[in-house]
SEVEXBA-530382 format. One record per residue (C-alpha): y, z negated, x negated. Coordinates in pm, whole numbers, plus 50000, padded with zeros to 5 digits. Layout:
! SEVEXBA-530382
YZX
...
//
This chain:
! SEVEXBA-530382
909531763583927
909661769884300
907041751684506
905871770784815
904341743985036
900651750485104
899831730885419
896921752885526
898561773985797
898551811885821
899591836185554
901761814785329
900961834885018
903211864085119
906291842385055
904921832284716
904261868584620
907721879984732
909391852684526
907321862484224
908351898684278
912021889484233
911251870983912
910691835284028
908151811583880
906791804284228
903481787984317
901751780384646
900831743884606
899901711684782
900091691484459
902551662884510
903601658684143
904201696284118
906321695984435
908291665784315
908931682683979
909871716384130
913411729684102
913281743184458
911001741884762
910081768285021
908591760385362
907121791785521
905511791085862
903601813186102
901961804886434
902871776586668
905401748586617
903121719586714
900181731586508
902391737186204
903971702586233
900541686486264
899271705485961
902361696385756
901891659785837
898111659785793
898541675785449
900961648485342
903641674085261
906321664185514
907511634985300
907961655084977
909691682585175
912161657585319
912601641684976
913481675484826
916101681585096
917531646385057
917761651684681
919821683084732
917261706684584
917471742884697
915231744985004
914311775385213
912621774485554
911201807285686
910401815386052
908431785586190
909441768385867
913011770885994
912111758386342
910271728286197
913531715986045
914881708786394
914191678686615
911861694886867
910741727387029
910111739187383
906891754487250
905311719887217
907431691987368
904921665887252
905481674386884
908491660986697
910101682286430
911361671086091
914781662886233
916701676085934
918871697586160
920151686286497
919001703186813
916041718886985
914221751886945
914251771487273
912291800087425
913971833887388
916001844787693
914551859088011
914461896988028
913421903587667
909971909787526
908391879287366
907761878187084
910611897286930
908551917686686
910951942486534
913751949486291
917081936686419
920651939686302
922231907886166
925731896586252
926691876985942
929261851586056
930271833185743
930621838885372
927231825585263
925581829584921
922451837985118
923881872485184
925761877984857
925581914284747
923791926385062
925291957385217
925951961785587
924571971385831
921971945285746
918551947185914
915821920885887
912331918286038
911611892586310
908381879686468
909141850586703
909341838787063
911571808587001
914841802086820
917161772486761
919661765387039
922511755086811
925811767086674
925911742686382
925531756586030
924831791686164
925561819285914
923931848586096
922851858286446
921161888286605
921441902986953
918261898887158
919161892087518
922221873987382
923181858487050
920101844686875
920321822186569
918961842086274
919961820985974
921501787185899
922811771185584
923791735285510
924681730785146
921461738284949
919361740385266
918771776285377
916661787585671
915911821385826
914311829786160
913471864286021
910941870785745
912741880485423
909361886685258
908671913685520
912171928285525
912011952585233
914821955284980
917401934385175
914901906085222
913981906284855
917681905084765
918111874484985
915171857884809
916711867384473
919921850084585
917871818984662
916181820584323
919571824484153
920691792484321
917801773084168
919101779583818
922521765183886
//
């Protein structure tokens, strides 16, 4: 079972539905025993960094999320769910992130429209199981004004006023700045790759 963390922010159900579409036993849940028993965990996110971090903590779901990562369970962060894995964000300097990944989330460069709300071409940098079987050119759908300022664990970037981090992977931890659940067939294939990793 894949637990999609329900911490009361935005449209989290779209990630659940997309995972179910590729054959996963996925459930949107805030039930701690269910999350602890899950084979994998997904942290979606829409909206603002600080508000999402506050909601995650108020719901009591930050600790089980961190426990899942520490245990080496397959874990996927999506959009703000990716940003929350970092230490902090320019969007809300008063809010600390989960600190799973080193670095800060920064505002997109000057001279580009914010948010980036479009399909963009990925530059896949490393041989990652995240992109196994996906054909190039590879386009994914983005909606964001901030992105991690890091080169560590990066497996894909996109060009938006310069190289922007689009996806990172550290062992069983995957995270995407784009929305695979909104990215048509390629996005569903990426989610299927994640699901395949939950079954060993």
